[in-house]
N, C-alpha and C positions, 0 to 999 in steps of 0.2 A: 550496570547497576552502579550508582554513585556511592563511594565509600564515605561514610559519615562518622567521624570519631565521636565518642561519648565524652562530653565535658561535664564537669561538675563545678558549679560556681561556688567559691568559698573565699572569705576574707582571710582565712588562716592557712592557705595553701603554702605560703612562703615563710611561715614562722621559723625563726632560727634561734639557736641557743648562743648566748653571749656570756662567757665566763668573766668574772671580775679580775681586774689586774691584781698583781701580787700585793700592792699596798692596800687594796680594798678587801683582802681576805683576812681571816683570823688565824694567825700563825702561832705555833707553840701550844696548842690545846691538847692536853693529855686525854685523848678520846678513849672511852672504855674498850676493853678487850672482850667484853661479854659476847657470847655467841647467840644471845636471845634475838629472835627475828623481829625486832621493833625498829622504829625509825630513829630512836636514840637522840633526837633533836627536835626542838619546837621553837617557833618564832612568832612574834607579833610586831606591830609597828614600832614598839619601844625596845624590846629586848629579844635576845636569842639565848636559848638555854640548851645545854648539851650535857649528856651523862659522861662523867669522867672516870678515869681509873684512879683508885686510891686504896690505901690499906686501912684496915680497922673500921669498916663500915661503908655505907654508900653515900655518895654526894653527887651534886651536879653543879655546873658552872652557869651563872647568869651574867651576860655581858650586854651593855647598851648596844643597840643595833648599829650605831655609828662608831663604836669603839673598835675600829679595825686596826690591822697591823699586828705587831708582836704582842702577845698576851703575857703578862707577868706570871711566871711560874708559881708565885706565892699569892696569886689573886684570890681573895676570899671566896668561899664556896657556900652552898646551901647543904649543910651536913647534919642530918638528924636521924637518918635511918641506921639500924644496926646491921643491915645486910645490903648487898648490892642493889642499886636502883635499876629497875627494869624498864620503866616507862615514865615519861613526863608529858603533860599537856597543859597549855595555857587556857585559862577561862575565856570563853568567847566574848564575854560581856565586861571583863575587867582585866585590863592589860597589866595590872600589878598583882594578879593572883594566879598561881600555878599549882598544879597537883602532881604528886609523884607517888609511885608504888614500888614495892621493894620485896626482896627475898625474906624480909623479917615479918611478912604477912600483914603489913599495914599499908594504908593509904594516908598520905599527909597533904594538907593544903597549906600553902605558904603565902605570906604577904611580902612582896618585894618593895623595898623603899623606892620613892619616886626617882631618886638619883642613882639607883642601882645598889648592888651589894657592896657596901664599903667595909663591912666586917662580916666574919663567918656567922651565918644564921643557923642556929641549932634548935630553936623552939618554933614549932609550926602553929598556925592559926587554928587548925582543926586536925585531929587525928582520928582515923576511922579504923576501928578494930572489930573484925567479924569473920575474916577468913581464917581458916585453920592451917593453910599452907601458903606458900609464897604467891604474891599477887603479880601477874604478868602484864595486865592490860587495863587501861582506864580510858573512859570517854565521857566528855561533858555532853549534856543534852543540848541539841542545837537551838531550841527556842525558849526553854524554861530556865529561869534563873535559879542557881544554887541546887541543881540536880546533877549528880555525877554517877556513872556506872563503873563498876570494877569487876574483874574476873580473875580467878587464880587457878592454881593447880589442885584445888579442892573441887573443881568442875562447877563452881557456883558463880552466877552472875548476880551481883548485889546492887541495889538501888539505894543511894544515899541522899538525904535532904540535909543541906548545910546550914540553913537559917534557923538554927536552934541555939539556945544559950550554952549548952555543954561544949567544953573544949575537946573532950574525948567522947566520941560517938560510938557506942557499941551495938546499937540496934539499927540495922538498915530498914528502910521503908518496905522493901520486899527482897526476898532471896529467890532467884529463879533456878530451879534444879531440873533442867531438861536435857543436859548434856552428859554423855557417857565418857567423855575424855576432855582434854585441855582445850579451851577456846583459843583459837589462833588470831581471830580478828573480830571486831564489832563495827557496825556502821548503821547510822540512822537514816531514815528517809527525811525529806525536806522539813516536815512539821514535827518530826520526832514521835509519830504515832506507831511506827514499826521499827523493830530492831532486827537487823540481819547479822548472823554469826556464822563463822566457819570454824570447824572443830577438827581435832586430830583424828576423829573417827571418819573423816572424809566426807562429812555431810554439811550442807548449808541449810540453815533454818531461818525462817522469818517468824519473829516472836512478837506478841503484844507485850510491850515493856511494862505495862501496869499490872497485868494479871499473870504474866509468865506463860500464857497459852501459846502453843505452837500453831501458827497459821498455815505455814507451808514448810515442806521438808524435801530435800533431794534424796533420790535413791539411785543415782547414776553411777555406774561402775567405770565409765570411760574417762572420768575427770576427777582428780583428787585435788580439792580446793585447799589452798593455804590462806589466801586473803579474799575478802569479799567487800563489795562497795555498792551502795545505792547510787544510781545515776540520776540524781536530781529528781525532776518531775516526769521523767520518761517512762516511769513504771517498769523499769528494768534493773536488774542486778548484774554486776560484772564480777567475775571471780578469776583469780590467777592461781595456777597450780601446775599439776603434771598430768600428762596423758597416761594411758595404760602402758605405753612404751617408754615412759619416763622422760618424755620431751616436755619442756616448759610450754605452758599453754594458757591462753585466755579464753573465757567462755562468757556468753551473754545469756541471761535467763529472764523469762517473763515472771515478774514478782507474784503473779496470780497462779502460775503453773510451773512448778520446779521439777516436773517429771523428766524433761530432757532440755538441754540447752538450745536456745534459738539460734546460736551461732558459736562456733569454736574455731580456734586457729592455733596451730603449733608454731612456736617462735624459733626455738633452737634446742640444742641438747645440753645446755649448761646446767649446773646444779644449784646456783644461787636463787634465793627466794625473790619473786617478782613483787615489787611494791606498786600498786596502782594509785594514781592521783587523778581526780576528775574535777573539772571546772564547769559547774552547771551554767555559768553565764555565757561561756563561749562554746559549750558542748565539746570541749577537747579533753581527751584522755591521754595521760602520760604514763608510760610503763618504764620503771627503773629497776634494774636487777641488782641485788646485793652482790658485791664483788665485781660487777661490770663497770665499764667506764661510759657506756652508752645509755641514752634515754630515747625510747621510741615514743612518737606521739601520733595520735589518731583524732579523727573527728567522728562523733557519734550522731546518728540520725535515727528518728523513730521508725523509719521504713527500711525494708531490706535494701541493701545488704547490711545495714546497721553500722558497721565499722568501716571507716575509710582511712586508709593509711596515708599519712602526710609525708613524714620524713624521719630522720634519726639524728640525734646529736651524738657525736663520738668524741671520746677523750681517752687518753692513755692512763688517766688517774682513776683507779677503781673506787667506788663509793661503798662505805660500810653502812651508812644510814643516810636519811634525807629529812630535812626540815622544809616546811612550806610556809611562805609568808601569806597572810590573809590578803584579800584583794585590796582592802583599804590601806595597805602599807606599800603598794606598788608605786613606781614612778610613771605616772600616766603621761607625762610630757615626752617621754622617750618611747611611748607605745609598748610598754612592758605589760604583758598580760598574765604572767606567772613568774614566780621566783622560787628556786630551790636553794637549799643550803646543803651542799655535799660534804659529808664527813670523809676526809681522806686520811685514813689511819697511817699509811706509810710515810706521810709527811707531817703528821700532827696538825692538819690544816682543815679549816672550814672554808669552803669556796662557794661564794654566792654565784648562782647561775641564772641569768635572766632570759626569759623567752620573749622575743621581740617580734612584733608585726612590722615589717619594713614599710615605712611611710616617709615621704619627703618632708612633710610638714611637721614641725615640732609643737604645734598647738594641740589642744585636747581633741581626741578623735571620738566623737559621740557614738559612732556605729560599733566600735569594738569594746565599749565600756557601758553595757546596760546597767540598770539598777542591780545592786548586789546586796547580799545579806550584810547588815551592819552590826554594830556592837551594842545594840539596845535589845534587851530581852522582850519577847512578845507577851510573856505572862510570868506570874510568880510560881514558886514551887508548889504552893497549896492549890493553885488553879489547875496545874497539870495533874496533880495527884487526884483531884476531884473528878477528872475525866475530860477536861477541856483540851482541845487541840487547836493550835494556831500556827500559821505559817510564819516565817521569819520577818522581822521588820527590815525593810529594804532601805538602802541609801544610795545617793548619787556619788560617783567618784570625781565629778567635776571639781577642779581646784576652786577653793573659795566657797564651796557649798556649805550651808549652815545646817544646824540640827533640824530645822523645820522642813528640810527636803526629805526627811524620813517618811516612808509610807508603809503602813501595815498591810501585808498581803494575806489573803486567805489560803485555804487548802488547794484550790484549783488553779491558782495563779502560777504561770510558768515564767522562766526568765525572759523568754521572747516577748511575752505579753507585758511584762514589767517595762521592757524597752519601749513599747508603744506608749505606755503611760508616761514614761520619763520624757520622751520626745515631745509629747503634747503639752508638757509643762512650759515649753518655750513659747507657746502661742500667747500673745498678749490678751489680757482681759479674761482669761479662763483660769479658775482655780479649782483643783480637783479634790474630791473627797472619796475615800474608801469607807463605806458604811458597812459594818459587820452585822449579820443577822445570826442570832444564836437559836438553834433548834436542838431537839433531842432525837437521837435515833431510837431504834427499838430496844436497845440495851440501857437506855437512860443516860447515855453519854452525850455531853454537849459537843456540838460541832459549830464551827464558824464558817459562814459563807459570805464571800465578799460581794459587794454591789457597788458598781461605779456610778456615781452621781456627779452632776455638775450643778452646784448650788448657785442660785441667783442672789446676788448681793445688792440688787438695785433698791433704791429708796422707796419705790412704790410697792414693795413687798410682793412682787409677783411670784408665782410658784416656781419650783425648781424645774430646769429643763433637763431632759434625759438624752443620752447619746444613743442613736439608733442608726444602723447602716452607715456609720462613719460620719453622720451629720447630726446637727442638733434638731430635735423634733420641735414642732411648733409649740409655744407655750399653751395653746388652746387644747392640745391633746390631753386626754385624761391620763394621769399617771397610774402606774401599777398599784393595785390596792392590797395585794396579798404577797406573802413572802415567796410563794411559788412563782408568781408572775415576775417578781424582781429577779429571781434566780434564772428563770428562763430567758429574760432579756439579756442578762449578763452573759450566759453561755452562748446565746445567739451571736452576740457581739464578738466573742472570742473565736467562734467558728468562722465568722466572716473574715476576721483578721488572718486566721490560719490559711483560708482559701486564697486570700489576696497574696499572701507571702508565697504560696506554692505557685500561683500564676506568674508572679514576678520572676521566680527562679526558673520556671520553664521558658519564659521569654528571654532571660539572660543566656540560657543554654542554646536556644534557637539562634540568637544573634551571633554567638560565637561560631556556630556551625555555618551560618551563611557567610560570615567573614572569611572563614577558611575556604569555603567553596569558591568564593569570588577570587581569592588569591590563587587557588589552583587553576581556575579558568584563565586568569591573566598569564600565569606561568606557561600554560600549554599553548597560548596564542602568541607568546613572545617569539620574535624572529630568531631563527637558529644562527 
């Protein structure tokens, strides 16, 4: 019987971590000594913000992202809270807007000047007052503008709408009271129609963020979750926590059935909290432990065994918190696919850490940079509150791309499918259009369904041509007449793309197996 090793083709098998040099780090930063299990740092393409240690209230530091080197100990801060700041998050759609929450039971929204913080800022743009105890966690809605969620030690999750004239907002849009203890983490799915939470009562819940209704809830005794994360469009949740033997553990869950995890793995016996980070464009998962110096990374697939270990970045410098740069702020010319900002308390240092795909060419690599979520909101706050769900507005990372490369994707579009659409943009003479169809489900909620059309712009006014089986149909074919026909055509196209990808992957594996067999045969026939 011939031995055949099992190969798994992946562009990211050899990804490695590259820490910044000393002059490209942020030195002399008074990082907070708070024991709160948050990331304590936030980044965007313009600024990096970090919660600092100070007396007489809470503050955080905002530095221009290129302002590396030694930080002035008297650098102006954002100081408006009466208690320690516990969490900070940048607005996805405004690089000059940041939210902070504090032990003083408030959430504050700040406007950062274009050239950075040149003097101490004490007056926020908006102040949200509604929690009765300290606020430990905030999250911006991923697709709706001016919607933010907050949760505190009063066990409430509050939904806030910011585009109102009042400077002090005391009434949230909704208050969700389904938790029996402190919420430890929050995560949205791709279009923001579901909210996953992990709670100190050891349960994971999937909630409708508009109504506060619990859609799914775990009741598993073998896994105590501390952090939870939606895995893009894979319809799965990932949680990090501890097993019943107190080993650090990761677990995968089907978001439609949280009775038992689909996959679980014990990592080690350390005590630090595990922070999960997921990149939906590359399907890569990064696991960083608080107090560790290492970062494990994996590739996630929708089929068993789901989690594929790649390798591990090791460092002797332990991290207290981690910030993550959005994809649009990466250096695509150096094949950088992810960037962390490690908070190293023992050295008062913020160390950028780039995850690099090794490539010889320094030009833009189309295959590792699919279309990604951009900084344009898909809808307004009022549209989301009224029941509309929309996927993120996608953008290209190709250098020199203009705003008109943005494409609005619907609920069913996955990152791999958006790559297909982005690649087809390079074909001359074809301009693509995503046309949205709005229908209502049984509950009266609006849903958006994407339809891929290729409009004809010829002067003779011929009808639009449709894509079918990877080719253009004849213009004489009758176009779909109903919304259902359009949707069926779209889903059929996506299924064909998926099957073609699977076939290509199988052929790649078979080619590698044959190459190895040929090499073994040659070695066995070589003269002794």
